[in-house]
Biopython code that builds the backbone (N, CA, C, O; Angstrom):
import numpy as np
from Bio.PDB.StructureBuilder import StructureBuilder

atoms = [
    (1, "MET", "N", (4.821, 17.697, -12.365)),
    (1, "MET", "CA", (4.158, 18.917, -12.544)),
    (1, "MET", "C", (4.376, 18.649, -10.645)),
    (1, "MET", "O", (4.046, 17.732, -9.893)),
    (2, "THR", "N", (4.943, 19.698, -10.484)),
    (2, "THR", "CA", (4.580, 20.237, -8.381)),
    (2, "THR", "C", (3.895, 21.075, -8.718)),
    (2, "THR", "O", (4.536, 22.123, -8.796)),
    (3, "ASN", "N", (2.659, 21.215, -9.033)),
    (3, "ASN", "CA", (1.290, 21.385, -8.689)),
    (3, "ASN", "C", (0.736, 21.858, -7.136)),
    (3, "ASN", "O", (0.446, 22.918, -6.581)),
    (4, "ASP", "N", (0.785, 19.892, -6.668)),
    (4, "ASP", "CA", (0.663, 19.476, -4.914)),
    (4, "ASP", "C", (1.742, 20.224, -4.214)),
    (4, "ASP", "O", (1.516, 20.973, -3.263)),
    (5, "LYS", "N", (3.109, 19.965, -4.791)),
    (5, "LYS", "CA", (3.941, 20.159, -3.903)),
    (5, "LYS", "C", (3.459, 22.274, -3.697)),
    (5, "LYS", "O", (2.723, 22.474, -2.730)),
    (6, "GLU", "N", (3.667, 22.965, -4.129)),
    (6, "GLU", "CA", (3.362, 24.549, -4.679)),
    (6, "GLU", "C", (1.848, 24.601, -3.919)),
    (6, "GLU", "O", (1.622, 25.447, -3.054)),
    (7, "PHE", "N", (1.030, 23.797, -4.256)),
    (7, "PHE", "CA", (-0.800, 23.733, -3.395)),
    (7, "PHE", "C", (-0.363, 23.751, -1.883)),
    (7, "PHE", "O", (-0.857, 24.558, -1.096)),
    (8, "VAL", "N", (0.627, 22.786, -1.493)),
    (8, "VAL", "CA", (0.824, 22.668, 0.253)),
    (8, "VAL", "C", (1.958, 23.763, 0.763)),
    (8, "VAL", "O", (2.147, 23.989, 1.958)),
    (9, "GLU", "N", (2.761, 24.477, -0.416)),
    (9, "GLU", "CA", (3.285, 25.587, 0.082)),
    (9, "GLU", "C", (2.587, 26.758, 0.460)),
    (9, "GLU", "O", (2.728, 27.360, 1.524)),
    (10, "TYR", "N", (1.746, 27.077, -0.569)),
    (10, "TYR", "CA", (0.953, 28.008, -0.169)),
    (10, "TYR", "C", (-0.490, 28.175, 0.922)),
    (10, "TYR", "O", (-0.959, 29.135, 1.533)),
    (11, "ILE", "N", (-0.879, 26.746, 0.800)),
    (11, "ILE", "CA", (-1.593, 26.815, 2.263)),
    (11, "ILE", "C", (-1.164, 26.576, 3.256)),
    (11, "ILE", "O", (-1.846, 26.790, 4.258)),
    (12, "ILE", "N", (-0.012, 26.101, 3.348)),
    (12, "ILE", "CA", (0.219, 25.873, 4.488)),
    (12, "ILE", "C", (1.216, 27.397, 5.050)),
    (12, "ILE", "O", (1.226, 27.650, 6.255)),
    (13, "SER", "N", (1.853, 28.140, 4.244)),
    (13, "SER", "CA", (2.190, 29.499, 4.640)),
    (13, "SER", "C", (0.889, 30.690, 4.833)),
    (13, "SER", "O", (1.019, 31.752, 5.441)),
    (14, "LYS", "N", (-0.090, 30.316, 4.302)),
    (14, "LYS", "CA", (-0.853, 31.120, 4.888)),
    (14, "LYS", "C", (-2.391, 30.788, 6.301)),
    (14, "LYS", "O", (-3.373, 31.480, 6.569)),
    (15, "ILE", "N", (-1.954, 29.572, 6.821)),
    (15, "ILE", "CA", (-2.661, 29.747, 8.082)),
    (15, "ILE", "C", (-1.664, 29.277, 9.508)),
    (15, "ILE", "O", (-2.157, 29.031, 10.608)),
    (16, "VAL", "N", (-0.326, 29.228, 9.226)),
    (16, "VAL", "CA", (0.913, 29.726, 10.095)),
    (16, "VAL", "C", (1.224, 30.748, 10.872)),
    (16, "VAL", "O", (0.666, 31.756, 10.440)),
    (17, "ASP", "N", (1.859, 30.961, 11.825)),
    (17, "ASP", "CA", (2.048, 31.817, 12.354)),
    (17, "ASP", "C", (3.520, 32.837, 11.901)),
    (17, "ASP", "O", (3.769, 34.042, 11.892)),
    (18, "ASN", "N", (4.158, 31.748, 11.604)),
    (18, "ASN", "CA", (5.586, 31.260, 10.739)),
    (18, "ASN", "C", (6.087, 30.775, 9.456)),
    (18, "ASN", "O", (6.849, 29.821, 9.304)),
    (19, "PRO", "N", (5.389, 31.817, 8.188)),
    (19, "PRO", "CA", (5.158, 31.210, 7.121)),
    (19, "PRO", "C", (7.028, 31.323, 6.799)),
    (19, "PRO", "O", (7.170, 30.372, 6.031)),
    (20, "GLU", "N", (7.854, 31.690, 6.903)),
    (20, "GLU", "CA", (9.135, 31.329, 6.419)),
    (20, "GLU", "C", (10.150, 29.857, 6.977)),
    (20, "GLU", "O", (11.223, 29.370, 6.621)),
    (21, "ASP", "N", (9.058, 29.517, 8.081)),
    (21, "ASP", "CA", (9.552, 27.799, 8.419)),
    (21, "ASP", "C", (8.985, 27.014, 7.705)),
    (21, "ASP", "O", (9.545, 25.927, 7.846)),
    (22, "VAL", "N", (8.102, 26.941, 6.940)),
    (22, "VAL", "CA", (7.486, 26.469, 5.982)),
    (22, "VAL", "C", (8.426, 25.802, 4.930)),
    (22, "VAL", "O", (8.908, 26.401, 3.969)),
    (23, "GLN", "N", (8.624, 24.506, 5.229)),
    (23, "GLN", "CA", (9.419, 23.494, 4.166)),
    (23, "GLN", "C", (8.553, 22.331, 3.494)),
    (23, "GLN", "O", (7.715, 21.775, 4.204)),
    (24, "VAL", "N", (8.698, 21.957, 2.249)),
    (24, "VAL", "CA", (8.065, 21.613, 1.635)),
    (24, "VAL", "C", (9.090, 20.452, 0.644)),
    (24, "VAL", "O", (9.806, 20.788, -0.300)),
    (25, "GLU", "N", (8.925, 19.198, 1.120)),
    (25, "GLU", "CA", (9.600, 18.484, -0.241)),
    (25, "GLU", "C", (8.996, 16.894, -0.461)),
    (25, "GLU", "O", (8.523, 16.067, 0.318)),
    (26, "ARG", "N", (9.272, 16.906, -1.990)),
    (26, "ARG", "CA", (8.199, 16.184, -2.560)),
    (26, "ARG", "C", (9.424, 15.069, -3.041)),
    (26, "ARG", "O", (10.481, 15.458, -3.539)),
    (27, "LYS", "N", (9.165, 13.905, -2.852)),
    (27, "LYS", "CA", (9.547, 12.651, -3.439)),
    (27, "LYS", "C", (9.011, 11.452, -4.345)),
    (27, "LYS", "O", (8.183, 10.727, -3.793)),
    (28, "VAL", "N", (9.317, 11.181, -5.479)),
    (28, "VAL", "CA", (7.894, 10.710, -6.057)),
    (28, "VAL", "C", (9.087, 9.022, -6.277)),
    (28, "VAL", "O", (10.272, 9.094, -6.603)),
    (29, "ASP", "N", (8.545, 8.069, -6.072)),
    (29, "ASP", "CA", (9.138, 6.799, -6.377)),
    (29, "ASP", "C", (7.685, 5.510, -6.517)),
    (29, "ASP", "O", (6.487, 5.767, -6.405)),
    (30, "GLU", "N", (8.265, 4.277, -6.763)),
    (30, "GLU", "CA", (7.508, 3.593, -7.411)),
    (30, "GLU", "C", (5.452, 3.192, -6.265)),
    (30, "GLU", "O", (4.479, 2.531, -6.627)),
    (31, "MET", "N", (5.705, 4.003, -4.946)),
    (31, "MET", "CA", (4.777, 4.699, -4.504)),
    (31, "MET", "C", (3.512, 5.135, -4.459)),
    (31, "MET", "O", (2.426, 4.806, -3.983)),
    (32, "GLY", "N", (4.308, 6.520, -5.520)),
    (32, "GLY", "CA", (3.267, 7.885, -5.929)),
    (32, "GLY", "C", (4.632, 8.370, -5.874)),
    (32, "GLY", "O", (5.788, 8.061, -6.166)),
    (33, "VAL", "N", (3.545, 9.773, -5.077)),
    (33, "VAL", "CA", (4.126, 11.207, -4.793)),
    (33, "VAL", "C", (4.362, 11.661, -2.728)),
    (33, "VAL", "O", (3.518, 12.214, -2.022)),
    (34, "LEU", "N", (4.883, 11.480, -2.568)),
    (34, "LEU", "CA", (4.821, 12.010, -1.262)),
    (34, "LEU", "C", (5.259, 13.560, -0.568)),
    (34, "LEU", "O", (6.428, 13.681, -0.199)),
    (35, "ILE", "N", (4.584, 14.392, -0.448)),
    (35, "ILE", "CA", (4.865, 15.807, 0.605)),
    (35, "ILE", "C", (5.047, 15.124, 1.710)),
    (35, "ILE", "O", (4.348, 14.232, 2.190)),
    (36, "SER", "N", (6.140, 15.644, 2.131)),
    (36, "SER", "CA", (6.826, 15.999, 3.419)),
    (36, "SER", "C", (6.694, 17.173, 3.808)),
    (36, "SER", "O", (7.013, 18.067, 3.024)),
    (37, "LEU", "N", (6.250, 17.467, 4.964)),
    (37, "LEU", "CA", (5.877, 19.345, 5.762)),
    (37, "LEU", "C", (6.864, 19.384, 6.850)),
    (37, "LEU", "O", (6.879, 18.623, 7.818)),
    (38, "LYS", "N", (7.737, 20.396, 6.592)),
    (38, "LYS", "CA", (8.324, 20.878, 8.346)),
    (38, "LYS", "C", (7.340, 22.385, 8.707)),
    (38, "LYS", "O", (6.887, 23.252, 7.959)),
    (39, "VAL", "N", (7.298, 22.245, 9.804)),
    (39, "VAL", "CA", (6.714, 23.880, 10.229)),
    (39, "VAL", "C", (7.264, 24.064, 11.253)),
    (39, "VAL", "O", (8.155, 23.260, 11.524)),
    (40, "ASN", "N", (6.985, 25.149, 12.219)),
    (40, "ASN", "CA", (7.682, 25.792, 13.419)),
    (40, "ASN", "C", (6.639, 24.992, 14.767)),
    (40, "ASN", "O", (5.413, 24.891, 14.777)),
    (41, "ALA", "N", (7.727, 24.467, 15.914)),
    (41, "ALA", "CA", (6.765, 23.753, 16.641)),
    (41, "ALA", "C", (6.297, 24.486, 17.143)),
    (41, "ALA", "O", (6.585, 24.299, 18.325)),
    (42, "GLN", "N", (5.582, 25.451, 17.047)),
    (42, "GLN", "CA", (4.662, 26.167, 17.259)),
    (42, "GLN", "C", (3.423, 26.894, 16.356)),
    (42, "GLN", "O", (2.769, 27.912, 16.582)),
    (43, "ASP", "N", (3.385, 25.892, 15.196)),
    (43, "ASP", "CA", (2.702, 26.039, 14.142)),
    (43, "ASP", "C", (1.871, 24.577, 14.101)),
    (43, "ASP", "O", (0.853, 24.309, 13.463)),
    (44, "MET", "N", (2.535, 23.858, 14.863)),
    (44, "MET", "CA", (1.895, 22.350, 14.740)),
    (44, "MET", "C", (0.633, 22.297, 14.685)),
    (44, "MET", "O", (0.019, 21.717, 13.789)),
    (45, "GLY", "N", (-0.064, 23.108, 15.967)),
    (45, "GLY", "CA", (-1.741, 22.850, 16.150)),
    (45, "GLY", "C", (-2.511, 23.205, 15.128)),
    (45, "GLY", "O", (-3.546, 22.619, 14.810)),
    (46, "GLN", "N", (-1.950, 24.361, 14.467)),
    (46, "GLN", "CA", (-2.557, 24.903, 13.386)),
    (46, "GLN", "C", (-2.448, 24.573, 12.131)),
    (46, "GLN", "O", (-2.847, 25.333, 11.249)),
    (47, "VAL", "N", (-1.752, 23.093, 11.804)),
    (47, "VAL", "CA", (-1.458, 22.628, 10.874)),
    (47, "VAL", "C", (-2.058, 21.034, 11.096)),
    (47, "VAL", "O", (-2.616, 20.366, 10.225)),
    (48, "VAL", "N", (-1.875, 20.754, 12.045)),
    (48, "VAL", "CA", (-2.759, 19.349, 12.598)),
    (48, "VAL", "C", (-4.281, 19.969, 12.937)),
    (48, "VAL", "O", (-5.215, 19.167, 12.906)),
    (49, "GLY", "N", (-4.484, 20.992, 13.173)),
    (49, "GLY", "CA", (-6.198, 20.923, 13.624)),
    (49, "GLY", "C", (-7.023, 20.724, 14.493)),
    (49, "GLY", "O", (-6.465, 19.698, 14.884)),
    (50, "LYS", "N", (-7.650, 20.784, 14.974)),
    (50, "LYS", "CA", (-8.688, 19.950, 16.159)),
    (50, "LYS", "C", (-8.196, 18.773, 15.635)),
    (50, "LYS", "O", (-7.545, 18.760, 14.591)),
    (51, "ASN", "N", (-8.493, 17.631, 16.372)),
    (51, "ASN", "CA", (-8.407, 16.386, 16.060)),
    (51, "ASN", "C", (-8.451, 16.041, 13.988)),
    (51, "ASN", "O", (-9.159, 15.450, 13.173)),
    (52, "GLY", "N", (-7.238, 16.844, 14.019)),
    (52, "GLY", "CA", (-6.477, 16.311, 12.604)),
    (52, "GLY", "C", (-7.444, 17.196, 11.302)),
    (52, "GLY", "O", (-7.150, 16.950, 10.132)),
    (53, "SER", "N", (-8.504, 18.141, 11.585)),
    (53, "SER", "CA", (-9.491, 18.194, 10.586)),
    (53, "SER", "C", (-8.683, 18.990, 9.505)),
    (53, "SER", "O", (-8.589, 18.946, 8.279)),
    (54, "THR", "N", (-8.156, 19.721, 10.496)),
    (54, "THR", "CA", (-6.780, 20.653, 8.964)),
    (54, "THR", "C", (-6.002, 19.965, 7.940)),
    (54, "THR", "O", (-5.781, 20.241, 6.760)),
    (55, "ALA", "N", (-5.569, 18.800, 8.845)),
    (55, "ALA", "CA", (-4.347, 17.637, 7.728)),
    (55, "ALA", "C", (-5.233, 17.075, 7.001)),
    (55, "ALA", "O", (-5.270, 16.867, 5.788)),
    (56, "LYS", "N", (-6.154, 16.777, 8.075)),
    (56, "LYS", "CA", (-7.026, 15.617, 7.247)),
    (56, "LYS", "C", (-7.743, 16.423, 5.829)),
    (56, "LYS", "O", (-7.807, 15.867, 4.732)),
    (57, "SER", "N", (-8.175, 17.611, 6.058)),
    (57, "SER", "CA", (-8.416, 18.429, 4.828)),
    (57, "SER", "C", (-7.781, 18.368, 3.746)),
    (57, "SER", "O", (-8.126, 18.145, 2.586)),
    (58, "ILE", "N", (-6.510, 18.659, 4.388)),
    (58, "ILE", "CA", (-5.316, 18.901, 2.830)),
    (58, "ILE", "C", (-5.104, 17.819, 2.279)),
    (58, "ILE", "O", (-4.814, 17.780, 1.083)),
    (59, "ARG", "N", (-5.225, 16.468, 3.204)),
    (59, "ARG", "CA", (-4.753, 14.981, 2.723)),
    (59, "ARG", "C", (-5.928, 15.008, 1.268)),
    (59, "ARG", "O", (-5.653, 14.594, 0.142)),
    (60, "THR", "N", (-6.848, 15.432, 1.576)),
    (60, "THR", "CA", (-8.128, 14.855, 0.862)),
    (60, "THR", "C", (-8.207, 16.183, -0.648)),
    (60, "THR", "O", (-8.748, 16.136, -1.753)),
    (61, "LEU", "N", (-7.614, 16.935, -0.143)),
    (61, "LEU", "CA", (-7.734, 17.901, -1.502)),
    (61, "LEU", "C", (-6.286, 17.528, -2.326)),
    (61, "LEU", "O", (-6.116, 17.670, -3.537)),
    (62, "LEU", "N", (-5.294, 17.015, -1.350)),
    (62, "LEU", "CA", (-4.084, 16.479, -2.360)),
    (62, "LEU", "C", (-4.731, 15.279, -3.342)),
    (62, "LEU", "O", (-4.428, 15.322, -4.534)),
    (63, "ARG", "N", (-5.641, 14.180, -2.851)),
    (63, "ARG", "CA", (-5.710, 13.072, -3.137)),
    (63, "ARG", "C", (-7.468, 13.595, -4.592)),
    (63, "ARG", "O", (-8.305, 12.932, -5.205)),
    (64, "VAL", "N", (-7.203, 14.759, -4.483)),
    (64, "VAL", "CA", (-7.872, 15.373, -5.527)),
    (64, "VAL", "C", (-7.089, 15.744, -7.050)),
    (64, "VAL", "O", (-7.502, 15.387, -8.154)),
    (65, "ILE", "N", (-6.084, 16.405, -6.826)),
    (65, "ILE", "CA", (-5.060, 16.829, -7.257)),
    (65, "ILE", "C", (-4.487, 15.688, -7.703)),
    (65, "ILE", "O", (-4.295, 15.875, -8.904)),
    (66, "GLY", "N", (-4.053, 14.455, -7.360)),
    (66, "GLY", "CA", (-3.184, 13.951, -7.646)),
    (66, "GLY", "C", (-4.480, 12.827, -8.599)),
    (66, "GLY", "O", (-4.255, 12.260, -9.668)),
    (67, "ALA", "N", (-5.805, 12.778, -7.790)),
    (67, "ALA", "CA", (-6.485, 12.132, -9.216)),
    (67, "ALA", "C", (-6.678, 12.912, -11.123)),
    (67, "ALA", "O", (-7.038, 12.519, -12.233)),
    (68, "LYS", "N", (-6.236, 14.002, -10.563)),
    (68, "LYS", "CA", (-6.810, 15.031, -11.430)),
    (68, "LYS", "C", (-5.232, 14.745, -12.388)),
    (68, "LYS", "O", (-5.274, 14.982, -13.596)),
    (69, "ASN", "N", (-3.730, 14.171, -11.680)),
    (69, "ASN", "CA", (-2.715, 13.939, -12.503)),
    (69, "ASN", "C", (-2.313, 12.887, -12.407)),
    (69, "ASN", "O", (-1.114, 12.633, -12.529)),
    (70, "ASN", "N", (-3.170, 12.054, -12.175)),
    (70, "ASN", "CA", (-2.913, 10.385, -12.408)),
    (70, "ASN", "C", (-1.524, 9.804, -11.522)),
    (70, "ASN", "O", (-0.631, 9.065, -11.939)),
    (71, "ALA", "N", (-1.704, 10.481, -10.013)),
    (71, "ALA", "CA", (-0.707, 9.846, -9.810)),
    (71, "ALA", "C", (-1.515, 9.916, -8.022)),
    (71, "ALA", "O", (-2.522, 10.527, -7.665)),
    (72, "ARG", "N", (-0.779, 9.220, -7.395)),
    (72, "ARG", "CA", (-0.940, 8.608, -5.764)),
    (72, "ARG", "C", (-0.539, 9.876, -4.644)),
    (72, "ARG", "O", (0.617, 10.203, -4.375)),
    (73, "VAL", "N", (-1.379, 10.297, -4.255)),
    (73, "VAL", "CA", (-0.133, 11.713, -3.530)),
    (73, "VAL", "C", (-0.835, 11.550, -2.074)),
    (73, "VAL", "O", (-2.055, 11.463, -1.928)),
    (74, "ASN", "N", (0.288, 11.517, -0.826)),
    (74, "ASN", "CA", (-0.017, 10.803, 0.373)),
    (74, "ASN", "C", (0.927, 12.255, 0.918)),
    (74, "ASN", "O", (1.863, 12.663, 0.231)),
    (75, "PHE", "N", (0.606, 12.802, 1.973)),
    (75, "PHE", "CA", (1.224, 13.711, 2.412)),
    (75, "PHE", "C", (1.737, 13.781, 3.813)),
    (75, "PHE", "O", (0.883, 14.189, 4.601)),
    (76, "LYS", "N", (2.868, 13.501, 4.326)),
    (76, "LYS", "CA", (2.986, 13.315, 5.746)),
    (76, "LYS", "C", (4.041, 14.910, 6.429)),
    (76, "LYS", "O", (5.009, 15.531, 5.991)),
    (77, "ILE", "N", (3.169, 15.020, 7.669)),
    (77, "ILE", "CA", (3.662, 16.221, 8.695)),
    (77, "ILE", "C", (4.891, 15.838, 9.487)),
    (77, "ILE", "O", (4.837, 15.163, 10.515)),
    (78, "ILE", "N", (5.827, 16.232, 9.035)),
    (78, "ILE", "CA", (6.878, 15.566, 9.944)),
    (78, "ILE", "C", (7.080, 16.600, 11.424)),
    (78, "ILE", "O", (7.076, 17.825, 11.544)),
    (79, "GLU", "N", (7.186, 15.905, 12.054)),
    (79, "GLU", "CA", (7.213, 16.924, 13.845)),
    (79, "GLU", "C", (8.896, 17.152, 14.337)),
    (79, "GLU", "O", (9.958, 16.556, 14.516)),
    (80, "PRO", "N", (8.234, 18.482, 14.395)),
    (80, "PRO", "CA", (9.505, 19.182, 14.525)),
    (80, "PRO", "C", (10.476, 18.974, 16.111)),
    (80, "PRO", "O", (9.769, 18.429, 16.959)),
    (81, "GLU", "N", (11.361, 19.176, 16.427)),
    (81, "GLU", "CA", (12.390, 18.764, 17.805)),
    (81, "GLU", "C", (11.655, 20.034, 18.657)),
    (81, "GLU", "O", (11.454, 21.190, 18.283)),
    (82, "GLY", "N", (11.398, 19.509, 19.684)),
    (82, "GLY", "CA", (10.773, 20.913, 20.557)),
    (82, "GLY", "C", (9.432, 21.208, 20.750)),
    (82, "GLY", "O", (8.920, 22.077, 21.455)),
    (83, "SER", "N", (8.791, 20.141, 19.833)),
    (83, "SER", "CA", (7.765, 20.098, 19.626)),
    (83, "SER", "C", (7.171, 20.134, 21.466)),
    (83, "SER", "O", (7.822, 20.053, 22.507)),
    (84, "THR", "N", (5.856, 20.272, 21.249)),
    (84, "THR", "CA", (5.320, 20.061, 22.873)),
    (84, "THR", "C", (4.068, 19.514, 23.279)),
    (84, "THR", "O", (3.321, 19.582, 24.254)),
    (85, "ARG", "N", (4.112, 18.984, 22.244)),
    (85, "ARG", "CA", (2.648, 17.933, 22.131)),
    (85, "ARG", "C", (2.803, 16.366, 22.885)),
    (85, "ARG", "O", (3.491, 15.350, 22.795)),
    (86, "GLY", "N", (2.124, 16.703, 23.361)),
    (86, "GLY", "CA", (2.007, 15.514, 25.302)),
    (86, "GLY", "C", (2.107, 14.265, 24.208)),
    (86, "GLY", "O", (2.274, 14.319, 22.989)),
    (87, "GLU", "N", (1.950, 13.176, 25.047)),
    (87, "GLU", "CA", (1.996, 11.744, 24.407)),
    (87, "GLU", "C", (0.106, 11.304, 24.570)),
    (87, "GLU", "O", (-0.736, 11.578, 25.425)),
    (88, "ARG", "N", (0.071, 10.604, 23.420)),
    (88, "ARG", "CA", (-1.544, 10.395, 23.214)),
    (88, "ARG", "C", (-1.973, 8.920, 23.930)),
    (88, "ARG", "O", (-1.360, 7.859, 24.052)),
    (89, "ARG", "N", (-3.385, 9.390, 24.361)),
    (89, "ARG", "CA", (-3.682, 8.731, 25.071)),
    (89, "ARG", "C", (-5.451, 8.509, 24.466)),
    (89, "ARG", "O", (-6.428, 9.210, 24.200)),
    (90, "PRO", "N", (-5.022, 6.962, 24.480)),
    (90, "PRO", "CA", (-6.911, 6.486, 23.934)),
    (90, "PRO", "C", (-7.709, 7.274, 25.015)),
    (90, "PRO", "O", (-7.604, 7.557, 26.208)),
    (91, "GLU", "N", (-8.764, 7.527, 23.726)),
    (91, "GLU", "CA", (-9.972, 8.609, 24.149)),
    (91, "GLU", "C", (-10.931, 7.449, 24.860)),
    (91, "GLU", "O", (-11.975, 7.693, 25.464)),
    (92, "ALA", "N", (-10.674, 6.868, 24.770)),
    (92, "ALA", "CA", (-12.135, 5.187, 25.364)),
    (92, "ALA", "C", (-11.074, 5.319, 27.362)),
    (92, "ALA", "O", (-11.561, 4.732, 28.328)),
    (93, "ALA", "N", (-10.199, 5.863, 27.454)),
    (93, "ALA", "CA", (-9.359, 5.527, 29.281)),
    (93, "ALA", "C", (-9.850, 6.885, 29.409)),
    (93, "ALA", "O", (-10.147, 6.977, 30.600)),
    (94, "ALA", "N", (-10.128, 8.114, 28.777)),
    (94, "ALA", "CA", (-10.176, 9.452, 29.164)),
    (94, "ALA", "C", (-11.353, 9.883, 29.961)),
    (94, "ALA", "O", (-12.206, 9.418, 29.206)),
    (95, "SER", "N", (-12.110, 10.482, 31.024)),
    (95, "SER", "CA", (-12.937, 10.336, 31.521)),
    (95, "SER", "C", (-13.138, 11.899, 30.674)),
    (95, "SER", "O", (-12.300, 12.424, 29.941)),
    (96, "PRO", "N", (-14.267, 12.342, 30.965)),
    (96, "PRO", "CA", (-14.963, 14.056, 30.606)),
    (96, "PRO", "C", (-14.264, 15.320, 31.108)),
    (96, "PRO", "O", (-14.558, 16.495, 30.892)),
    (97, "GLU", "N", (-12.949, 14.627, 32.062)),
    (97, "GLU", "CA", (-12.556, 15.852, 32.678)),
    (97, "GLU", "C", (-10.569, 15.755, 32.281)),
    (97, "GLU", "O", (-9.577, 16.319, 32.741)),
    (98, "GLY", "N", (-10.769, 14.935, 31.432)),
    (98, "GLY", "CA", (-9.638, 14.768, 30.625)),
    (98, "GLY", "C", (-8.357, 13.968, 31.211)),
    (98, "GLY", "O", (-7.188, 13.891, 30.831)),
    (99, "GLU", "N", (-9.196, 13.306, 32.485)),
    (99, "GLU", "CA", (-8.105, 12.132, 33.420)),
    (99, "GLU", "C", (-8.494, 10.727, 33.200)),
    (99, "GLU", "O", (-9.595, 10.254, 32.919)),
    (100, "ALA", "N", (-7.666, 10.318, 33.336)),
    (100, "ALA", "CA", (-7.614, 8.692, 32.620)),
    (100, "ALA", "C", (-8.862, 7.988, 34.058)),
    (100, "ALA", "O", (-8.915, 8.401, 35.216)),
    (101, "SER", "N", (-9.517, 7.117, 33.571)),
    (101, "SER", "CA", (-10.818, 6.660, 34.407)),
    (101, "SER", "C", (-9.668, 4.828, 34.096)),
    (101, "SER", "O", (-8.825, 4.331, 33.350)),
    (102, "GLU", "N", (-10.511, 4.549, 35.320)),
    (102, "GLU", "CA", (-10.461, 3.511, 35.831)),
    (102, "GLU", "C", (-10.814, 2.363, 35.070)),
    (102, "GLU", "O", (-12.033, 2.224, 34.965)),
    (103, "VAL", "N", (-10.022, 1.374, 34.426)),
    (103, "VAL", "CA", (-10.592, 0.329, 33.413)),
    (103, "VAL", "C", (-11.206, -0.956, 34.508)),
    (103, "VAL", "O", (-10.654, -1.697, 35.321)),
    (104, "LYS", "N", (-12.401, -0.802, 34.122)),
    (104, "LYS", "CA", (-13.167, -2.254, 34.617)),
    (104, "LYS", "C", (-13.417, -3.335, 33.494)),
    (104, "LYS", "O", (-13.584, -3.298, 32.275)),
    (105, "SER", "N", (-13.373, -4.154, 34.306)),
    (105, "SER", "CA", (-14.315, -5.614, 33.513)),
    (105, "SER", "C", (-15.723, -5.706, 33.511)),
    (105, "SER", "O", (-16.146, -4.963, 34.396)),
    (106, "VAL", "N", (-16.463, -6.169, 33.034)),
    (106, "VAL", "CA", (-17.794, -6.293, 32.482)),
    (106, "VAL", "C", (-18.434, -6.410, 34.063)),
    (106, "VAL", "O", (-19.199, -5.690, 34.705)),
    (107, "ASP", "N", (-17.639, -7.845, 34.390)),
    (107, "ASP", "CA", (-18.136, -8.700, 35.982)),
    (107, "ASP", "C", (-17.958, -7.187, 37.221)),
    (107, "ASP", "O", (-18.505, -7.205, 38.323)),
    (108, "ASP", "N", (-17.256, -6.218, 36.812)),
    (108, "ASP", "CA", (-16.942, -5.575, 37.770)),
    (108, "ASP", "C", (-18.069, -4.529, 37.963)),
    (108, "ASP", "O", (-18.671, -4.078, 38.937)),
    (109, "VAL", "N", (-18.098, -4.337, 36.645)),
    (109, "VAL", "CA", (-19.724, -2.578, 36.755)),
    (109, "VAL", "C", (-20.806, -3.664, 37.110)),
    (109, "VAL", "O", (-21.440, -3.575, 38.162)),
    (110, "VAL", "N", (-21.045, -4.888, 36.048)),
    (110, "VAL", "CA", (-22.443, -5.469, 36.955)),
    (110, "VAL", "C", (-22.585, -5.881, 38.110)),
    (110, "VAL", "O", (-23.739, -6.107, 38.475)),
    (111, "ASN", "N", (-21.237, -6.159, 39.248)),
    (111, "ASN", "CA", (-21.289, -6.318, 40.823)),
    (111, "ASN", "C", (-21.539, -5.063, 41.631)),
    (111, "ASN", "O", (-22.078, -4.938, 42.731)),
    (112, "ASP", "N", (-20.939, -4.038, 40.696)),
    (112, "ASP", "CA", (-21.669, -2.489, 41.220)),
    (112, "ASP", "C", (-22.590, -1.808, 41.461)),
    (112, "ASP", "O", (-22.892, -0.906, 42.243)),
    (113, "LEU", "N", (-23.259, -2.686, 40.215)),
    (113, "LEU", "CA", (-24.698, -2.223, 39.877)),
    (113, "LEU", "C", (-25.594, -2.989, 40.980)),
    (113, "LEU", "O", (-26.711, -2.702, 41.409)),
    (114, "LYS", "N", (-24.899, -3.850, 41.234)),
    (114, "LYS", "CA", (-25.659, -5.005, 42.198)),
    (114, "LYS", "C", (-25.796, -4.222, 43.805)),
    (114, "LYS", "O", (-26.667, -4.481, 44.635)),
    (115, "LEU", "N", (-24.578, -3.119, 43.968)),
    (115, "LEU", "CA", (-24.581, -2.622, 45.471)),
    (115, "LEU", "C", (-25.266, -1.821, 45.653)),
    (115, "LEU", "O", (-25.368, -1.341, 46.782)),
]
sb = StructureBuilder()
sb.init_structure("model")
sb.init_model(0)
sb.init_chain("A")
sb.init_seg("    ")
for serial, (resi, resn, name, xyz) in enumerate(atoms, 1):
    if name == "N":
        sb.init_residue(resn, " ", resi, " ")
    sb.init_atom(name, np.array(xyz, "f"), 0.0, 1.0, " ", f" {name:<3s}", serial, name[0])
structure = sb.get_structure()
């Protein structure tokens, strides 16, 4: 049954600006079902969502569909060539202004407080 593939095609084509570029592939192996998604590079932000919220929601819904069909369904978003996403930085190392902050040891922080 390919309800999972049709579901992803439908949802993604409704949230992207370039629905004609949406490609969904379904593979089945001993680990379960893998749904792979390719979209236009300009649509990656819409597919992933803020802090990955859209992608997480789609994964959750696919798990429900999989459970209903006694299958384990995984979802993979393939990053397109030409994607302009910058390198990821750990959030702990970023200041509120978005700049990397200096990493200090506990002793350095305690010494700074004594000054």
